[in-house]
VMD Tcl script that draws the C-alpha trace (Angstrom):
set ca {
  {-46.74 10.39 -4.03}
  {-50.50 10.16 -4.59}
  {-51.75 12.12 -7.60}
  {-55.09 12.92 -5.97}
  {-55.65 16.58 -5.03}
  {-58.08 17.60 -2.32}
  {-61.26 19.09 -3.78}
  {-63.58 21.75 -2.41}
  {-65.84 18.93 -1.21}
  {-62.91 17.41 0.69}
  {-62.36 20.72 2.48}
  {-65.84 20.49 4.00}
  {-65.10 17.09 5.49}
  {-64.52 17.21 9.25}
  {-62.71 13.86 9.54}
  {-59.47 13.81 11.57}
  {-56.42 14.81 9.56}
  {-54.07 12.69 11.66}
  {-53.63 9.22 10.21}
  {-55.87 6.39 11.39}
  {-52.76 4.36 12.28}
  {-51.70 7.05 14.76}
  {-55.20 7.28 16.19}
  {-55.18 3.54 16.80}
  {-51.74 3.56 18.45}
  {-52.19 6.45 20.89}
  {-51.49 4.40 24.02}
  {-48.25 2.98 22.63}
  {-47.15 6.41 21.37}
  {-47.77 7.94 24.80}
  {-45.66 5.20 26.41}
  {-42.78 5.93 24.00}
  {-43.13 9.66 24.69}
  {-43.07 9.23 28.47}
  {-40.03 6.92 28.46}
  {-37.86 8.79 25.93}
  {-34.51 10.39 26.75}
  {-32.87 12.94 27.02}
  {-36.34 14.42 27.65}
  {-39.83 13.30 26.78}
  {-40.39 13.08 23.03}
  {-41.68 10.82 20.29}
  {-41.10 10.53 16.54}
  {-44.07 9.46 14.41}
  {-43.74 8.69 10.71}
  {-46.80 9.04 8.42}
  {-48.33 11.32 11.04}
  {-50.99 12.94 8.85}
  {-53.25 11.29 6.33}
  {-51.28 11.28 3.08}
  {-53.65 13.61 1.20}
  {-53.51 16.21 3.96}
  {-49.72 16.21 4.18}
  {-49.42 16.45 0.40}
  {-51.78 19.43 0.45}
  {-49.61 21.16 3.07}
  {-46.60 20.74 0.79}
  {-48.49 21.64 -2.39}
  {-49.69 24.97 -0.95}
  {-46.54 25.72 1.06}
  {-45.75 29.45 0.63}
  {-42.77 30.63 -1.40}
  {-39.84 32.10 0.52}
  {-40.53 35.79 1.16}
  {-38.07 38.26 2.73}
  {-40.97 39.91 4.60}
  {-41.25 36.80 6.76}
  {-37.52 36.19 7.13}
  {-36.52 38.64 9.87}
  {-34.10 36.94 12.26}
  {-33.58 37.45 16.01}
  {-31.10 40.24 15.28}
  {-33.44 42.26 13.05}
  {-31.87 41.39 9.70}
  {-33.18 39.35 6.78}
  {-32.13 35.75 7.32}
  {-32.51 32.43 5.56}
  {-35.59 31.34 7.51}
  {-39.10 32.50 6.60}
  {-41.95 32.00 9.09}
  {-45.61 32.52 8.17}
  {-47.84 32.55 11.25}
  {-51.13 33.66 9.62}
  {-51.48 30.35 7.83}
  {-55.23 30.61 7.24}
  {-54.48 33.21 4.53}
  {-52.18 30.88 2.55}
  {-54.85 28.77 0.81}
  {-58.29 27.25 1.39}
  {-56.67 24.02 2.59}
  {-54.43 25.84 5.07}
  {-57.52 27.62 6.42}
  {-59.15 24.23 7.08}
  {-55.94 22.82 8.60}
  {-55.68 25.88 10.86}
  {-59.23 25.27 12.06}
  {-58.43 21.62 12.72}
  {-55.32 22.26 14.84}
  {-57.35 24.63 17.00}
  {-60.17 22.10 17.49}
  {-60.99 20.24 20.70}
  {-60.60 16.90 18.93}
  {-57.02 17.73 17.90}
  {-56.09 18.98 21.37}
  {-57.64 15.93 23.02}
  {-55.63 13.66 20.72}
  {-52.40 15.53 21.52}
  {-53.14 14.96 25.20}
  {-53.63 11.26 24.47}
  {-50.31 11.06 22.61}
  {-48.32 12.85 25.34}
  {-50.17 12.24 28.60}
  {-50.32 16.00 29.23}
  {-53.96 16.98 29.92}
  {-55.88 20.14 29.11}
  {-53.65 21.39 26.29}
  {-54.49 24.80 24.86}
  {-53.89 25.99 21.30}
  {-52.41 29.34 20.32}
  {-54.72 30.81 17.70}
  {-52.04 33.33 16.71}
  {-49.47 30.55 16.09}
  {-46.84 32.84 17.61}
  {-43.45 31.61 16.36}
  {-45.14 28.69 14.64}
  {-46.83 28.05 11.30}
  {-44.79 27.34 8.18}
  {-41.00 27.36 8.56}
  {-38.88 27.54 5.39}
  {-35.15 27.15 6.08}
  {-32.83 27.83 3.16}
  {-29.34 26.55 2.39}
  {-26.86 27.86 4.98}
  {-29.44 28.21 7.75}
  {-28.98 26.59 11.16}
  {-30.76 26.75 14.49}
  {-28.55 27.17 17.55}
  {-29.28 24.73 20.36}
  {-31.79 26.36 22.69}
  {-34.64 26.00 25.15}
  {-37.83 27.87 24.29}
  {-39.54 30.70 26.12}
  {-41.59 29.13 28.91}
  {-44.56 31.47 29.29}
  {-46.89 33.05 26.75}
  {-47.00 36.39 28.59}
  {-50.00 37.60 26.58}
  {-52.18 34.91 28.16}
  {-49.86 33.82 30.98}
  {-49.93 30.19 29.85}
  {-47.17 27.61 30.23}
  {-45.58 26.37 27.01}
  {-45.65 22.57 27.15}
  {-45.45 20.88 23.74}
  {-43.74 21.46 20.39}
  {-45.19 19.56 17.43}
  {-43.02 19.74 14.29}
  {-44.38 18.25 11.05}
  {-41.79 17.92 8.28}
  {-42.65 18.31 4.59}
  {-39.45 17.33 2.74}
  {-39.83 14.62 0.09}
  {-36.07 14.34 -0.28}
  {-33.47 14.87 2.43}
  {-30.03 13.37 2.98}
  {-28.15 13.10 6.26}
  {-25.13 14.82 4.68}
  {-27.24 17.93 4.07}
  {-27.42 18.79 7.80}
  {-30.69 20.16 9.14}
  {-31.59 17.10 11.26}
  {-33.44 18.03 14.46}
  {-31.20 17.29 17.46}
  {-32.34 16.78 21.05}
  {-29.53 17.34 23.57}
  {-29.06 16.16 27.14}
  {-26.38 18.69 28.22}
  {-25.05 21.03 25.51}
  {-23.18 23.02 28.17}
  {-20.88 20.00 28.52}
  {-20.10 18.68 25.01}
  {-18.02 15.81 26.41}
  {-21.01 14.39 28.28}
  {-23.77 15.55 25.93}
  {-25.90 12.83 24.36}
  {-27.87 13.67 21.22}
  {-30.92 12.14 19.55}
  {-31.07 13.15 15.87}
  {-33.91 12.79 13.35}
  {-34.00 13.67 9.65}
  {-36.77 16.11 8.62}
  {-38.40 13.74 6.13}
  {-41.87 14.01 4.62}
  {-44.82 13.47 7.00}
  {-42.60 12.83 10.00}
  {-43.77 14.42 13.24}
  {-41.45 15.11 16.17}
  {-43.30 15.89 19.39}
  {-41.39 16.96 22.49}
  {-42.03 18.64 25.80}
  {-40.66 22.11 26.48}
  {-39.04 22.73 29.85}
  {-35.79 24.01 31.33}
  {-33.68 21.21 29.84}
  {-35.37 20.45 26.49}
  {-32.37 21.65 24.47}
  {-32.82 21.30 20.71}
  {-31.69 22.75 17.38}
  {-30.24 21.74 14.01}
  {-26.89 22.06 12.30}
  {-26.27 24.24 9.29}
  {-27.93 23.12 6.06}
  {-25.34 22.33 3.38}
  {-27.02 21.45 0.10}
  {-25.03 20.09 -2.87}
  {-24.79 22.30 -6.00}
  {-27.56 20.41 -7.81}
  {-29.99 20.72 -4.85}
  {-29.86 24.46 -4.21}
  {-33.58 24.69 -5.05}
  {-34.44 22.50 -2.04}
  {-35.29 23.99 1.36}
  {-36.10 22.52 4.77}
  {-39.90 22.87 5.10}
  {-41.93 22.23 8.22}
  {-45.09 23.22 10.07}
  {-44.72 24.07 13.78}
  {-47.44 23.97 16.42}
  {-46.90 24.99 20.07}
  {-49.34 23.98 22.80}
  {-49.87 25.36 26.31}
  {-51.51 24.67 29.66}
  {-52.79 26.87 32.47}
  {-50.69 25.01 35.05}
  {-47.59 22.84 35.11}
  {-45.90 20.77 37.84}
  {-44.50 23.01 40.57}
  {-41.02 21.51 40.27}
  {-40.92 22.61 36.60}
  {-42.22 26.13 37.15}
  {-39.80 29.07 36.96}
  {-40.21 32.79 36.31}
  {-41.05 33.80 32.73}
  {-38.01 33.90 30.44}
  {-37.21 34.33 26.78}
  {-35.69 31.68 24.52}
  {-32.13 30.82 25.58}
  {-29.66 29.99 22.79}
  {-26.22 28.42 23.02}
  {-23.63 29.05 20.27}
  {-22.82 26.04 18.12}
  {-19.65 24.25 19.30}
  {-16.54 24.32 17.15}
  {-16.50 21.81 14.28}
  {-15.17 18.44 15.40}
  {-12.14 18.62 13.10}
  {-10.87 21.82 14.76}
  {-8.37 20.37 17.20}
  {-4.65 20.36 18.01}
  {-2.50 19.43 15.02}
  {-5.15 20.17 12.40}
  {-4.16 22.54 9.56}
  {-6.92 25.02 8.88}
  {-8.42 25.11 5.40}
  {-10.47 27.88 3.76}
  {-13.57 25.86 4.61}
  {-12.51 25.68 8.25}
  {-12.03 29.46 8.36}
  {-15.52 29.94 6.93}
  {-16.99 27.65 9.61}
  {-15.11 29.52 12.35}
  {-16.29 32.86 10.96}
  {-19.90 31.66 11.03}
  {-19.47 30.43 14.62}
  {-18.08 33.79 15.72}
  {-20.82 35.73 13.93}
  {-23.49 33.59 15.61}
  {-21.89 34.08 19.02}
  {-21.59 37.86 18.57}
  {-25.19 38.05 17.34}
  {-26.44 36.22 20.41}
  {-24.48 38.53 22.72}
  {-26.01 41.61 21.02}
  {-29.49 40.11 21.23}
  {-29.20 39.28 24.93}
  {-27.78 42.75 25.69}
  {-30.82 44.30 23.99}
  {-33.25 42.00 25.81}
  {-31.61 42.70 29.18}
  {-31.85 46.46 28.69}
  {-35.51 46.17 27.67}
  {-36.32 43.97 30.66}
  {-34.55 46.29 33.08}
  {-36.55 49.21 31.68}
  {-39.84 47.32 32.06}
  {-38.91 46.53 35.67}
  {-38.11 50.21 36.34}
  {-41.44 51.22 34.81}
  {-43.31 48.64 36.90}
  {-41.69 49.90 40.11}
  {-42.58 53.54 39.50}
  {-45.26 54.75 41.96}
  {-48.66 55.39 40.41}
  {-50.91 58.31 41.27}
  {-51.95 56.67 44.52}
  {-48.32 56.25 45.56}
  {-48.53 52.46 45.34}
  {-46.18 50.26 43.35}
  {-47.71 48.85 40.19}
  {-47.63 45.10 39.73}
  {-45.79 44.53 43.02}
  {-47.64 41.24 43.39}
  {-45.48 39.75 40.67}
  {-42.44 40.16 42.91}
  {-43.87 37.54 45.24}
  {-43.51 33.95 44.10}
  {-46.60 33.10 46.18}
  {-48.63 35.47 44.04}
  {-47.44 34.10 40.69}
  {-50.49 31.88 40.11}
  {-52.86 34.73 41.01}
  {-51.09 37.13 38.67}
  {-51.11 34.60 35.83}
  {-54.84 33.95 36.30}
  {-55.52 37.69 36.30}
  {-53.49 38.18 33.12}
  {-55.39 35.34 31.41}
  {-58.71 36.97 32.33}
  {-57.55 40.34 30.98}
  {-56.41 38.69 27.75}
  {-59.77 36.90 27.27}
  {-61.66 40.16 27.81}
  {-59.55 41.89 25.17}
  {-59.52 38.97 22.70}
  {-62.90 37.23 22.94}
  {-62.32 34.62 20.17}
}
mol new
graphics top color blue
foreach p $ca { graphics top sphere $p radius 0.5 }
foreach p [lrange $ca 0 end-1] q [lrange $ca 1 end] { graphics top cylinder $p $q radius 0.2 }
display resetview
């Protein structure tokens, strides 16, 4: 690793933070992205300029329980810091860069998806610190940012791990059909330092990672990354569905659990974790369904004029109009 640290003068420099090699290979990278299976994606090593990536790792925030609330409301083994501009002076500059037109234009060049829009709140993104024992169930992401009524289109994951072994788990996996394990094909990539994984988000972009299992002498290591999610105002009609939350699938049983196998204590632990994950997902979806049903009831209540509020949203023809109206309301309330 380079010993040079970025100075205050460096922080004033407005040069691109993505490596010059990537900038010069944009057309080839877009071709790889467009042709990839099981859905459009590309893996780019040495994505950022070395100094910038080293600064992200150097200033990476310590694990903090305040930022480690999981989907079920408890404290988990994953900490997410969205307000990254408060982490350090360098993170403030990096935050400004990833919200710049030049960055968004480059991401459009790399993917072929025009008119990408940043999320200045980094909702669900920012720094991700996954500790030993953490996994991420295979899932597809929420498809609409309902605050601005924008379509979620691209996930950019930048990994910050100087050492990582395949045996430790935690590799990002892209699945073709996790509902059918026998036919499922998987592309897997280790989360190594300065590797970027860029993939589209749609109704079949299933992804996740298996449980992290660090050896006794590596318990101080964690899986560090920086996540950026990009949006557009429109998306192809054949890809457009009603707004939905993130959909998770429970991890399948370990491969060694099959007829004739004698269970060990380790097997029982794995099965217990699988069952806990499944039960947690069922509780979460029950809660989300109840909340959604209540919002629908509230929306259908007559207002003082006797008309139904938001009835336009019940018409698929009106979806684009409603989304445009919601975007306008959001801009009026958040004029940044």
